[in-house]
C-alpha positions as CSV (number, residue, x, y, z in Angstrom):
1,M,85.5,84.8,98.3
2,T,84.2,85.7,101.8
3,W,82.2,88.8,102.7
4,D,85.1,90.4,104.5
5,A,87.2,90.1,101.3
6,A,84.8,91.7,98.8
7,H,81.1,92.6,98.4
8,P,79.1,89.3,98.0
9,D,76.7,90.2,95.1
10,H,78.8,89.3,92.0
11,H,78.0,90.3,88.5
12,A,81.1,90.1,86.3
13,M,84.6,88.6,86.2
14,W,87.5,88.9,83.9
15,I,90.6,86.7,84.1
16,S,93.7,87.8,82.2
17,P,94.5,85.4,79.3
18,N,98.1,86.3,79.7
19,D,98.3,86.1,83.5
20,P,95.7,83.9,85.2
21,T,96.7,85.3,88.6
22,L,95.1,88.6,87.6
23,I,91.4,88.8,88.1
24,Y,89.0,91.7,87.9
25,E,85.6,91.2,89.6
26,G,82.6,93.5,89.4
27,N,79.8,93.4,92.0
28,D,77.3,95.5,93.9
29,G,80.1,97.2,95.8
30,G,82.2,98.2,92.7
31,V,85.4,96.7,91.3
32,Y,87.9,94.4,93.0
33,V,91.3,93.2,91.8
34,S,93.2,90.1,92.7
35,R,96.7,89.3,91.7
36,D,97.0,85.9,93.4
37,C,94.2,83.8,91.8
38,G,91.6,85.2,94.2
39,E,93.4,84.6,97.5
40,T,93.3,88.3,98.3
41,W,91.4,91.2,96.9
42,R,91.9,94.9,96.6
43,F,88.9,97.3,96.3
44,V,89.4,99.9,93.6
45,S,88.5,103.0,95.5
46,N,89.1,105.7,92.8
47,L,86.0,104.9,90.8
48,P,83.0,107.0,91.8
49,F,80.2,104.6,90.7
50,A,77.8,104.9,93.6
51,Q,74.1,104.2,92.8
52,F,72.0,106.7,94.8
53,Y,68.3,106.1,95.2
54,H,67.6,109.3,97.2
55,I,69.5,112.5,98.1
56,N,68.9,114.8,101.1
57,V,70.7,117.5,103.0
58,D,71.0,118.9,106.5
59,M,71.4,122.4,107.9
60,E,74.9,122.1,109.4
61,T,77.7,124.5,108.3
62,P,79.0,123.3,105.9
63,Y,75.9,121.2,105.2
64,N,76.0,117.4,104.7
65,V,74.7,115.3,101.8
66,L,72.7,112.2,102.8
67,G,71.7,109.3,100.6
68,G,71.1,105.6,100.2
69,L,73.1,103.4,97.9
70,Q,72.2,100.2,96.1
71,D,73.3,97.4,98.3
72,N,75.8,99.6,100.0
73,G,74.0,101.2,103.0
74,S,73.0,104.8,103.8
75,W,75.6,107.5,104.1
76,R,76.3,111.0,105.2
77,G,79.1,113.2,103.9
78,P,80.1,116.8,103.6
79,S,79.2,119.1,100.8
80,V,82.5,120.8,101.2
81,V,85.4,120.3,103.6
82,W,87.2,123.2,105.3
83,E,90.5,121.5,104.7
84,N,92.9,120.6,101.9
85,G,92.9,117.5,99.7
86,G,89.3,117.6,98.6
87,I,86.4,115.5,99.7
88,R,87.7,112.0,100.4
89,N,86.3,108.6,101.2
90,H,87.1,108.9,105.0
91,H,84.8,112.0,105.2
92,W,81.7,109.9,104.5
93,E,80.2,107.8,107.3
94,E,77.7,105.0,107.1
95,V,74.5,105.6,109.1
96,G,72.6,102.5,108.0
97,F,73.3,99.1,106.5
98,G,71.6,97.0,103.8
99,D,70.3,98.4,100.5
100,G,70.2,102.1,101.2
101,F,67.3,104.2,100.2
102,A,66.0,107.5,101.6
103,T,68.3,108.9,104.3
104,L,67.0,112.0,106.3
105,A,68.5,114.1,109.0
106,D,66.2,115.4,111.7
107,P,65.6,119.1,110.9
108,S,66.0,120.1,114.6
109,D,69.1,118.0,115.2
110,P,71.3,116.9,112.3
111,M,73.2,114.4,114.4
112,I,70.1,112.1,114.4
113,G,68.0,110.9,111.5
114,Y,66.4,108.1,109.6
115,A,67.6,105.4,107.2
116,M,65.8,102.5,105.6
117,S,66.8,99.3,103.9
118,Q,64.9,96.8,101.7
119,E,61.5,95.4,102.7
120,G,60.7,98.5,104.7
121,F,63.2,98.1,107.5
122,L,63.5,101.5,109.1
123,M,66.0,102.8,111.7
124,R,66.7,106.0,113.6
125,W,70.4,106.7,113.7
126,D,72.3,108.7,116.3
127,L,75.8,109.8,115.4
128,R,76.6,110.8,119.0
129,T,76.1,107.3,120.4
130,G,76.2,105.1,117.3
131,E,72.7,103.8,118.1
132,R,70.7,102.5,115.2
133,K,67.2,101.9,116.7
134,D,64.7,99.8,114.8
135,I,61.5,101.8,114.3
136,R,59.8,99.8,111.5
137,P,56.0,100.1,112.0
138,A,53.7,97.1,112.4
139,H,50.0,96.8,111.8
140,P,48.2,96.5,115.1
141,E,45.7,93.9,113.7
142,G,48.4,91.7,112.3
143,I,47.8,92.6,108.7
144,E,50.9,91.9,106.6
145,L,52.4,95.2,105.5
146,R,53.7,95.6,101.9
147,F,56.7,97.8,101.7
148,N,58.3,98.8,98.4
149,W,61.9,97.9,97.8
150,N,62.4,101.7,97.9
151,A,59.7,102.7,100.4
152,A,58.2,106.1,100.9
153,I,59.2,108.3,103.8
154,A,58.9,112.0,104.6
155,I,59.4,114.4,107.6
156,D,56.6,116.8,108.2
157,P,57.7,120.3,107.1
158,F,55.9,121.9,110.1
159,E,56.7,119.3,112.9
160,P,60.3,118.0,112.9
161,S,59.5,115.1,115.1
162,T,56.7,113.9,112.8
163,V,57.5,111.2,110.3
164,Y,55.4,109.7,107.5
165,Y,56.2,106.2,106.2
166,G,54.5,104.2,103.5
167,S,53.5,100.5,103.0
168,Q,50.1,100.1,101.4
169,F,49.1,102.5,104.2
170,V,50.4,105.9,105.3
171,H,51.9,105.5,108.8
172,K,52.5,108.6,111.0
173,S,54.7,109.0,114.0
174,T,54.9,112.1,116.1
175,D,57.7,110.9,118.3
176,R,60.4,110.1,115.7
177,G,59.3,106.6,115.1
178,D,58.9,105.3,118.6
179,S,55.1,104.8,118.0
180,W,53.0,104.8,114.9
181,E,49.4,105.3,113.8
182,I,47.9,104.6,110.4
183,I,46.2,107.6,108.8
184,S,45.0,106.1,105.5
185,P,43.2,103.1,104.0
186,D,45.1,100.9,101.5
187,L,46.0,103.5,98.9
188,T,47.1,101.0,96.3
189,T,44.9,98.9,93.9
190,N,45.4,96.0,96.3
191,N,45.2,93.6,93.4
192,P,45.9,90.1,94.8
193,E,47.3,89.0,91.5
194,W,50.1,91.4,91.9
195,Q,50.9,90.3,95.5
196,R,52.5,86.9,94.9
197,Q,56.0,88.0,95.7
198,A,56.5,85.0,98.0
199,E,56.4,82.8,94.9
200,S,59.1,84.8,93.0
201,G,62.2,83.2,91.6
202,G,61.3,80.6,89.0
203,L,63.3,77.4,89.5
204,T,64.5,78.6,92.9
205,L,62.9,81.1,95.2
206,D,64.3,84.7,95.2
207,V,62.3,86.7,97.7
208,T,64.4,89.7,98.6
209,G,61.7,92.5,98.9
210,A,62.5,93.8,95.5
211,E,59.5,91.8,94.2
212,N,56.9,93.6,96.3
213,F,54.2,95.3,94.4
214,T,51.1,97.4,95.1
215,T,53.1,99.5,97.5
216,M,53.7,103.1,98.2
217,M,56.7,104.8,96.6
218,T,56.3,108.5,97.6
219,I,54.8,110.5,100.4
220,A,54.9,114.3,100.0
221,P,53.5,116.6,102.6
222,S,52.9,120.2,101.4
223,P,55.3,122.8,102.8
224,V,52.6,125.4,102.4
225,E,49.6,123.9,104.0
226,H,49.9,121.6,107.0
227,A,47.1,119.1,106.3
228,V,47.9,118.5,102.6
229,I,49.7,115.3,101.9
230,W,50.3,113.5,98.5
231,A,51.0,109.8,98.0
232,G,52.0,107.8,94.9
233,T,52.2,104.1,94.4
234,D,54.0,101.6,92.2
235,D,50.7,100.5,90.6
236,G,49.7,104.0,89.4
237,R,47.6,105.5,92.2
238,V,48.0,109.2,93.0
239,Q,46.2,110.2,96.2
240,V,45.8,113.4,98.2
241,T,44.4,114.3,101.6
242,R,43.6,117.9,102.6
243,D,42.7,117.1,106.2
244,G,45.8,115.4,107.5
245,G,44.7,111.9,106.4
246,A,41.1,111.7,107.6
247,T,40.0,111.5,104.0
248,W,41.8,110.7,100.8
249,E,41.0,111.3,97.1
250,S,42.3,109.2,94.2
251,V,43.1,111.6,91.4
252,E,45.1,109.5,88.9
253,R,42.1,109.1,86.6
254,N,42.3,112.8,85.9
255,I,45.8,112.5,84.5
256,R,45.4,111.9,80.8
257,G,48.0,110.2,78.6
258,V,49.6,108.0,81.3
259,P,49.2,104.2,80.9
260,A,47.2,102.6,83.7
261,N,49.2,101.3,86.7
262,T,52.4,103.2,85.8
263,W,54.8,103.7,88.7
264,V,54.7,107.0,90.5
265,P,58.3,107.4,91.8
266,H,58.0,111.1,92.9
267,I,55.4,113.8,93.7
268,E,56.7,117.3,94.4
269,P,54.3,119.6,96.2
270,S,54.7,123.2,95.2
271,K,56.7,125.4,97.6
272,F,54.3,128.3,96.8
273,D,50.8,127.0,96.5
274,A,49.1,124.2,98.4
275,A,46.9,123.3,95.5
276,T,49.8,122.8,93.1
277,A,51.9,119.7,92.8
278,F,54.1,118.0,90.2
279,A,54.1,114.3,89.5
280,V,56.4,112.1,87.4
281,F,55.6,108.6,86.1
282,D,58.0,105.8,85.1
283,N,56.8,103.1,82.8
284,H,60.1,101.8,81.5
285,R,59.5,98.3,83.1
286,R,57.0,97.8,80.3
287,S,59.5,99.0,77.6
288,D,58.1,102.5,77.6
289,W,60.7,105.2,77.8
290,T,58.3,108.1,77.4
291,P,58.8,110.9,79.9
292,Y,55.6,111.5,81.9
293,V,55.7,114.8,83.8
294,Y,52.5,116.6,85.0
295,V,51.4,119.6,87.1
296,T,48.1,120.3,88.8
297,H,47.0,123.6,90.3
298,D,43.7,122.5,91.9
299,Y,44.6,119.5,94.2
300,G,44.6,117.0,91.3
301,R,41.3,117.8,89.5
302,R,43.0,118.8,86.3
303,W,46.6,118.0,85.2
304,R,48.8,119.5,82.4
305,S,51.7,117.6,80.8
306,L,55.1,119.3,81.0
307,A,56.7,116.7,78.8
308,T,58.0,118.3,75.6
309,G,60.1,117.1,72.7
310,D,63.1,118.5,74.4
311,L,63.2,115.6,76.9
312,W,64.9,112.3,76.3
313,G,64.4,109.3,78.6
314,Y,61.8,108.5,81.2
315,A,61.4,110.9,84.1
316,L,62.3,110.0,87.6
317,V,62.2,113.1,89.8
318,I,61.3,116.8,89.6
319,E,62.4,119.7,91.9
320,Q,60.9,123.2,92.1
321,D,63.1,126.1,93.1
322,P,62.1,127.5,96.5
323,V,62.4,131.1,95.2
324,N,61.4,131.2,91.5
325,A,58.3,129.0,91.0
326,D,59.1,128.7,87.2
327,L,62.6,127.3,87.7
328,L,62.3,123.5,87.5
329,F,64.8,120.7,87.5
330,L,64.0,117.3,86.1
331,G,65.9,114.1,86.6
332,T,65.6,111.5,83.8
333,E,67.2,108.2,83.0
334,F,69.6,110.1,80.7
335,G,70.5,113.1,82.8
336,L,69.4,116.4,84.2
337,Y,67.1,118.9,82.5
338,V,66.3,122.5,83.6
339,S,63.4,124.8,82.7
340,V,63.2,128.5,83.5
341,D,59.6,128.9,82.3
342,G,57.6,126.5,84.3
343,G,58.2,123.5,82.1
344,R,57.2,124.9,78.7
345,E,60.7,124.3,77.5
346,W,63.5,122.1,78.8
347,L,67.3,122.4,78.4
348,K,69.6,119.4,78.9
349,W,72.2,120.3,81.5
350,T,75.6,119.1,80.4
351,H,78.0,121.3,82.5
352,G,79.7,118.8,84.9
353,V,76.7,116.5,85.1
354,P,77.0,113.2,83.1
355,T,74.3,111.5,81.0
356,A,73.4,109.2,83.8
357,S,70.2,108.2,85.7
358,A,69.4,111.3,87.8
359,M,67.3,109.6,90.5
360,A,67.2,112.3,93.1
361,L,67.3,116.2,93.3
362,I,67.2,118.6,96.2
363,I,68.0,122.3,96.5
364,H,69.6,123.4,99.7
365,P,67.4,126.1,101.3
366,R,70.3,128.1,102.7
367,E,73.2,127.6,100.2
368,H,71.0,127.4,97.1
369,D,73.0,124.5,95.7
370,L,71.4,121.8,93.6
371,V,72.4,118.3,94.8
372,I,71.9,115.5,92.4
373,G,71.9,111.8,93.2
374,T,72.6,109.6,90.1
375,H,72.2,105.8,89.9
376,G,75.7,104.9,88.7
377,R,77.8,108.1,88.8
378,A,77.4,109.0,92.5
379,A,76.4,112.5,93.6
380,Y,77.0,116.0,92.2
381,I,76.5,119.5,93.5
382,L,75.8,122.5,91.3
383,D,77.1,125.3,93.5
384,D,74.8,128.3,93.8
385,I,72.0,128.1,91.3
386,R,70.7,131.6,92.1
387,P,71.9,133.0,88.7
388,L,69.4,130.7,87.0
389,R,66.5,132.5,88.8
390,S,67.2,135.7,87.0
391,L,68.2,134.2,83.7
392,T,66.0,135.9,81.0
393,V,66.2,136.9,77.4
394,E,67.0,140.4,78.5
395,T,69.7,139.3,80.8
396,L,71.4,137.2,78.2
397,S,71.2,140.0,75.6
398,E,73.3,142.3,77.7
399,P,77.0,142.5,76.6
400,I,78.0,141.8,80.2
401,H,75.6,140.9,83.0
402,L,77.0,140.3,86.5
403,F,74.7,138.2,88.6
404,D,74.2,138.8,92.3
405,I,77.2,137.4,94.2
406,P,76.5,135.3,97.3
407,D,78.2,136.0,100.5
408,A,81.7,134.5,100.6
409,Q,82.6,132.5,103.7
410,Q,86.1,132.7,105.1
411,Y,87.4,129.7,106.9
412,M,90.7,128.4,108.2
413,V,91.8,125.5,106.0
414,K,92.7,122.4,108.0
415,Q,95.2,119.7,107.0
416,T,93.3,116.7,105.8
417,G,92.9,113.8,108.2
418,A,94.4,111.2,105.8
419,S,97.5,110.9,103.8
420,R,98.9,114.1,102.4
421,F,100.2,112.2,99.4
422,P,97.6,109.6,98.4
423,G,98.5,109.4,94.7
424,H,95.7,108.2,92.4
425,A,94.5,105.2,94.2
426,E,91.6,107.0,96.0
427,F,88.9,109.1,94.5
428,R,88.8,112.7,95.8
429,G,85.7,114.8,95.2
430,A,86.2,118.4,94.0
431,N,85.8,120.9,96.8
432,R,83.7,124.1,96.3
433,P,86.2,126.8,95.3
434,Y,87.3,128.8,98.3
435,G,86.1,132.4,98.2
436,A,83.5,134.3,96.2
437,L,81.7,132.6,93.3
438,I,81.4,135.3,90.6
439,T,78.9,134.5,87.8
440,Y,78.4,136.6,84.7
441,S,77.0,136.3,81.2
442,L,78.6,137.6,78.0
443,N,76.9,138.4,74.7
444,V,79.7,140.0,72.6
445,E,80.3,139.3,68.9
446,G,83.3,137.1,68.3
447,L,83.1,135.1,71.5
448,P,83.4,131.3,71.2
449,H,80.3,129.2,71.7
450,P,80.6,127.0,74.8
451,D,80.8,123.9,72.7
452,E,83.5,125.5,70.5
453,E,85.4,126.5,73.6
454,I,85.4,122.9,74.9
455,E,86.7,121.6,71.6
456,R,89.3,124.3,71.5
457,Q,90.5,123.5,75.0
458,R,90.6,119.8,74.1
459,K,92.8,120.4,71.1
460,A,95.0,122.8,72.9
461,A,95.5,120.3,75.7
462,Q,96.3,117.5,73.2
463,R,98.9,119.7,71.5
464,E,100.4,120.4,74.9
465,A,100.6,116.7,75.6
466,G,102.1,116.0,72.2
467,V,99.3,113.7,71.1
468,P,99.2,113.3,67.3
469,E,96.0,114.5,65.7
470,E,95.1,111.0,64.4
471,E,95.5,109.5,67.9
472,A,93.6,112.3,69.6
473,A,90.4,111.9,67.6
474,G,87.5,111.4,69.9
475,E,89.4,112.1,73.1
476,T,87.8,114.6,75.4
477,A,89.2,113.9,78.8
478,A,92.2,116.3,78.3
479,A,89.8,119.2,77.7
480,E,88.7,119.0,81.3
481,R,92.1,119.7,82.7
482,E,92.2,123.0,84.5
483,G,94.1,125.8,82.9
484,P,95.0,124.6,79.4
485,P,97.9,126.5,77.8
486,D,95.7,128.5,75.4
487,R,93.0,130.1,77.5
488,G,91.3,131.9,74.7
489,P,89.4,135.2,75.3
490,Q,89.3,136.4,78.9
491,V,87.6,139.1,81.0
492,T,89.4,141.2,83.5
493,I,88.0,141.1,87.0
494,Q,88.8,143.8,89.5
495,I,88.1,143.8,93.3
496,T,87.8,147.2,95.0
497,D,87.8,148.2,98.6
498,T,85.4,150.7,100.3
499,E,87.6,153.5,99.0
500,G,87.2,152.3,95.4
501,E,90.9,151.3,95.2
502,V,91.6,148.2,93.1
503,I,93.1,145.6,95.5
504,R,93.0,142.6,93.2
505,S,93.0,142.1,89.4
506,F,92.8,138.7,87.7
507,K,91.4,137.1,84.5
508,G,88.3,135.0,84.0
509,P,86.9,132.9,81.1
510,A,85.1,134.7,78.3
511,K,82.7,132.5,76.4
512,L,79.3,133.2,75.0
513,G,76.7,132.7,77.7
514,V,77.2,132.1,81.4
515,N,80.7,132.1,82.9
516,R,81.8,131.5,86.5
517,V,85.1,132.2,88.3
518,A,86.1,132.3,92.0
519,W,87.9,135.1,93.8
520,D,90.0,133.5,96.6
521,L,89.4,136.5,98.9
522,R,93.1,137.7,98.5
523,R,94.6,140.9,97.5
524,D,97.1,141.1,94.7
525,S,100.3,139.3,95.6
526,F,103.2,141.4,97.0
527,K,105.9,142.2,94.4
528,R,108.4,139.4,94.0
529,P,111.8,139.5,92.4
530,R,112.1,138.4,88.8
531,G,113.0,134.7,88.8
532,D,110.8,134.1,91.9
533,E,107.3,134.6,90.3
534,E,106.2,131.1,91.3
535,M,104.6,130.7,94.7
536,S,106.6,128.5,97.1
537,F,105.1,125.4,98.7
538,F,104.1,127.4,101.8
539,E,102.7,130.5,100.1
540,R,99.2,131.1,98.6
541,G,99.4,134.6,97.2
542,G,98.5,138.1,98.5
543,A,97.0,139.0,101.9
544,E,93.6,137.7,102.6
545,V,91.1,140.5,103.1
546,L,89.3,141.4,106.3
547,P,85.6,140.6,106.4
548,G,83.5,143.3,104.8
549,T,81.9,144.4,101.5
550,F,83.9,144.7,98.3
551,G,83.2,146.0,94.8
552,V,83.5,143.7,91.8
553,R,84.0,145.0,88.3
554,I,84.2,142.9,85.2
555,K,85.6,144.2,81.9
556,Y,85.7,142.9,78.4
557,N,86.8,145.3,75.7
558,E,84.8,148.4,76.1
559,H,82.0,146.7,78.2
560,E,81.9,146.4,81.9
561,A,79.5,145.4,84.7
562,M,79.7,146.1,88.4
563,G,78.5,144.5,91.6
564,S,79.5,143.8,95.2
565,V,80.2,140.9,97.5
566,T,80.2,140.5,101.3
567,V,83.0,138.5,102.9
568,L,81.9,136.8,106.1
569,P,84.3,135.8,109.0
570,D,85.0,132.2,110.0
571,P,82.0,131.4,112.3
572,R,84.2,129.2,114.5
573,Y,86.3,132.2,115.7
574,D,85.4,135.0,118.0
575,I,88.3,137.4,117.4
576,P,87.9,141.2,118.2
577,G,88.0,143.4,115.2
578,A,91.0,145.3,116.5
579,D,93.0,142.1,116.7
580,R,92.2,141.1,113.2
581,Q,93.0,144.6,112.0
582,A,96.4,144.4,113.9
583,K,97.2,141.1,112.2
584,F,96.2,142.5,108.8
585,A,98.3,145.6,109.3
586,G,101.3,143.4,110.3
587,I,100.9,141.3,107.1
588,M,100.7,144.4,104.9
589,H,103.8,145.8,106.6
590,A,105.7,142.6,106.1
591,G,104.6,142.6,102.5
592,A,105.9,146.1,102.1
593,L,109.2,145.0,103.5
594,R,109.3,142.2,100.9
595,E,108.5,144.6,98.1
596,V,111.4,146.8,99.1
597,A,113.7,143.8,99.1
598,A,112.3,142.6,95.8
599,E,112.9,146.1,94.2
600,A,116.5,146.0,95.4
601,I,117.0,142.6,93.9
602,D,115.5,143.6,90.6
603,R,117.7,146.7,90.5
604,I,120.8,144.6,91.1
605,Q,119.7,142.2,88.3
606,D,119.0,145.1,85.9
607,T,122.3,146.7,86.7
608,R,124.2,143.5,86.2
609,A,122.4,142.9,82.9
610,D,123.2,146.4,81.7
611,I,126.9,146.0,82.6
612,D,127.0,143.0,80.3
613,V,125.4,145.2,77.5
614,V,128.0,147.8,78.1
615,L,130.9,145.3,77.9
616,D,129.4,143.9,74.7
617,K,129.1,147.3,73.1
618,A,132.7,148.2,74.1
619,K,133.9,145.0,72.6
620,Q,132.1,145.8,69.3
621,A,133.7,149.2,69.3
622,E,137.1,147.7,69.8
623,E,136.6,145.2,66.9
624,G,135.5,148.1,64.7
625,A,138.6,150.2,65.3
626,E,140.7,150.2,62.1
627,E,144.0,152.0,62.9
628,S,146.3,150.2,65.3
629,A,146.9,153.3,67.5
630,A,143.2,153.8,67.9
631,R,142.7,150.1,68.5
632,S,145.4,150.1,71.2
633,E,143.7,153.0,73.0
634,E,140.3,151.2,72.7
635,E,141.8,148.0,74.1
636,S,143.3,149.9,77.1
637,A,140.0,151.7,77.8
638,N,138.0,148.5,77.5
639,N,140.4,146.6,79.8
640,E,140.0,149.3,82.4
641,L,136.2,149.2,81.9
642,A,136.1,145.4,82.1
643,E,138.1,145.4,85.4
644,A,135.7,148.0,86.8
645,A,132.8,145.9,85.7
646,R,134.2,142.8,87.4
647,E,134.7,144.8,90.6
648,L,131.2,146.2,90.5
649,K,129.6,142.8,89.8
650,K,131.5,141.4,92.8
651,K,130.1,144.1,95.1
652,L,126.6,143.7,93.6
653,K,126.7,139.9,94.2
654,G,127.7,140.5,97.8
655,V,124.7,142.7,98.4
656,E,122.4,140.4,96.5
657,E,123.4,137.3,98.5
658,R,122.5,139.2,101.7
659,L,119.1,139.9,100.2
660,W,118.2,136.4,99.0
661,V,119.4,133.1,97.6
662,P,119.8,133.8,93.9
663,P,118.2,131.3,91.4
664,G,120.6,128.6,90.3
665,T,122.4,128.4,93.7
666,K,123.7,124.8,94.1
667,G,122.5,122.7,97.0
668,I,120.2,123.5,99.9
669,V,121.6,126.5,101.7
670,A,120.6,128.1,105.0
671,E,118.0,130.7,104.3
672,T,119.4,133.5,106.4
673,A,119.0,136.2,103.8
674,V,116.6,139.1,104.3
675,Y,114.1,138.0,101.7
676,S,113.7,134.5,103.3
677,R,113.4,136.1,106.8
678,I,110.6,138.3,105.6
679,G,108.9,135.4,103.9
680,Y,108.9,133.5,107.2
681,V,107.3,136.5,108.9
682,L,104.6,136.6,106.3
683,R,103.9,132.9,106.7
684,A,103.9,133.2,110.5
685,L,101.5,136.1,110.5
686,S,99.2,134.4,107.9
687,S,98.9,131.3,110.0
688,S,96.1,132.7,112.1
689,W,93.7,135.6,112.3
690,D,94.3,136.8,115.8
691,A,96.6,139.5,117.0
692,P,100.4,139.1,116.2
693,T,102.2,137.2,118.9
694,P,105.2,138.6,120.8
695,A,107.4,136.1,118.9
696,Q,106.0,137.2,115.5
697,Q,106.6,140.8,116.4
698,T,110.2,140.0,117.4
699,Y,110.8,138.2,114.1
700,M,109.3,141.3,112.3
701,R,111.7,143.6,114.1
702,Q,114.7,141.4,113.3
703,A,113.7,141.3,109.7
704,E,113.4,145.1,109.7
705,V,116.9,145.5,111.2
706,R,118.4,143.1,108.7
707,L,116.7,144.8,105.7
708,E,117.7,148.3,107.0
709,E,121.4,147.1,107.2
710,V,121.3,145.6,103.7
711,L,119.6,148.7,102.3
712,A,122.3,150.9,103.7
713,E,124.9,148.9,101.9
714,F,122.7,148.6,98.8
715,N,122.3,152.4,98.6
716,R,126.0,153.0,99.3
717,V,127.0,150.7,96.4
718,F,124.5,152.4,94.0
719,T,125.3,156.0,95.0
720,E,129.1,155.5,95.0
721,D,130.2,152.4,93.0
722,V,127.5,152.3,90.4
723,A,127.7,156.0,90.0
724,E,131.5,155.8,89.5
725,F,131.0,153.1,86.9
726,R,128.4,155.1,85.1
727,N,130.8,158.0,84.8
728,K,133.4,155.7,83.1
729,V,130.8,154.3,80.8
730,E,129.5,157.7,79.8
731,A,133.1,158.8,79.2
732,A,133.4,155.9,76.7
733,G,130.3,157.2,74.9
734,I,128.1,154.3,76.0
735,E,124.6,154.6,77.6
736,F,124.0,153.1,81.0
737,L,121.1,152.8,83.4
738,G,120.2,156.2,84.8
739,P,120.4,157.0,88.5
740,Q,117.5,156.1,90.8
741,E,116.3,157.3,94.1
742,P,117.7,155.4,97.1
743,L,115.4,152.8,98.5
744,Q,113.8,153.6,101.8
745,M,112.3,151.5,104.6
746,P,108.5,151.4,104.5
747,E,106.7,153.3,107.1
748,R,104.7,151.4,109.7
């Protein structure tokens, strides 16, 4: 098996006992399948098993996620795509090769950045040119540098062109890596007994860089005070400088309870106080799974443990919220934990994040998303963590609490750049829901607990799938399907305009605790005829609102909460407000035309159904007549009524077929009816946000003319033929639909 056929680092192989041509092979790149005894291989691309060492973000719109993968390079990919089809493999691009570790974008230019590979090899990438310039520092006196397998790197928070890099020394570059200076002594123990990596391997040498020891693992400059920099090593040293590297103080001896020489994978300087920092220690390599998490408020003189009995698994990384100092996130070998009280208590986060090694955490400073890099289950984004900042006992005790709603970004949805119909052979990451994220908490008696709700949805989905109860035991995947048949309790969500008018009403989940739903920035759908409730392939619902501020009201039983949301325009467009208003007015007028047509169709359907009821009642009356003379008269009247009904149905059908293509019509017919013409106008107008084009205005006028012609015929049939039939029905003593006002064309 050559490198161009499959990833070369092999770990597992299975050969089918029933078909030896079928081979499954597991390696550092994932899973490969061969069906010809290994002559050719297919990569299984729908398994998201990436092993991230680090996670970072940039400040583009939408922002990108960056990270390094175990033996699979360094990558950059979008947090959300403004297109359909989800986040797909082709959206991600490799920015560095080798074992990928920390990957950072330049804060002043996200098209350039840094990526490292094993043994401290460091490059500066440029996405404009494709350049990957080697910028690995060297010691000017020829001293051999020791770089960790996963070396330390950081960009200065105050100077975007300044980079810090760690071997046993702290290296500093003020020109993005073109030149370096050393600003520290050896900050490790420098124990020569732990520096025999060149002899590693046992029977045969295996010197890959992973064996390096007494090296630096983390460099963390303070975002509050320029001269404060923290450093942590793989042999237990924690060092801090308060003068930009001129002097360093070793403070690990002040951290009580941590075994000597325990790895320091991460130090997190406080975003609020230069004297405060958090540190995590990882001692699992000595069979110690204890979580070691500490905080100092005086530059390392005293430390307090934040590890409580709530935690399970050794700690790997900690992240402090940039707004609420007491909101902390902790990554452990067995998943993500969150604390809202500065680490006094921790809660395991299980909503959408697996029990996997959470190696890296970062909060996007603009979007306020938490990005999680796991070692084995790829990357996750928790959209908009701002509600956690105001999560209190008082908040959760309210029957309904509506959290502040972040601005909602409009954008034109692009067709994906790959296959429209990829099937299931490729993994597709979930996109952030389009529109406004509405988060609310409920504390009303009788609501299901979240765990109970998950179990209820699981069982409902299994019943829908026809899975026997005994076969369904232990299955949970079905519960994750969106929109199970039995939705359980729901809240009503109303969106109001500046006049307070409700323009959209829809349902949302109602479970005990925090709930979230997305409003897609659309008004209620225009009325559709019965039998045409499902959206067509080309339609997405009601008209999308214009940018502005809208009210949000959430109701559950007698409880309600109110808030507001601002809708922002697509930043890629510069369309005058008058043009957008003209387009919106055109869409609303076309929708009004459709609603008139839909009402006409419904009236025809109602009238036809009532005709059948009348004929059925007449037949029952005929069968109930006892005397032959009376029966003969009844038969004669019913025959006349039946003939009139047939004639009326024929006329109604003629009008209906001018309005639309009725359900059940055989074959694919030309859509020349009014309803289809109006539908085209709606789709055409909704295809952009600028002013209506002359062609669109022409199609609108043509649709108006056709509708006006059909309405004239429709109103004539109802005022004359239906009225005449009503008189005959009433003469026979049978009730019939009452008369209705003629339908009018909507005003512009």
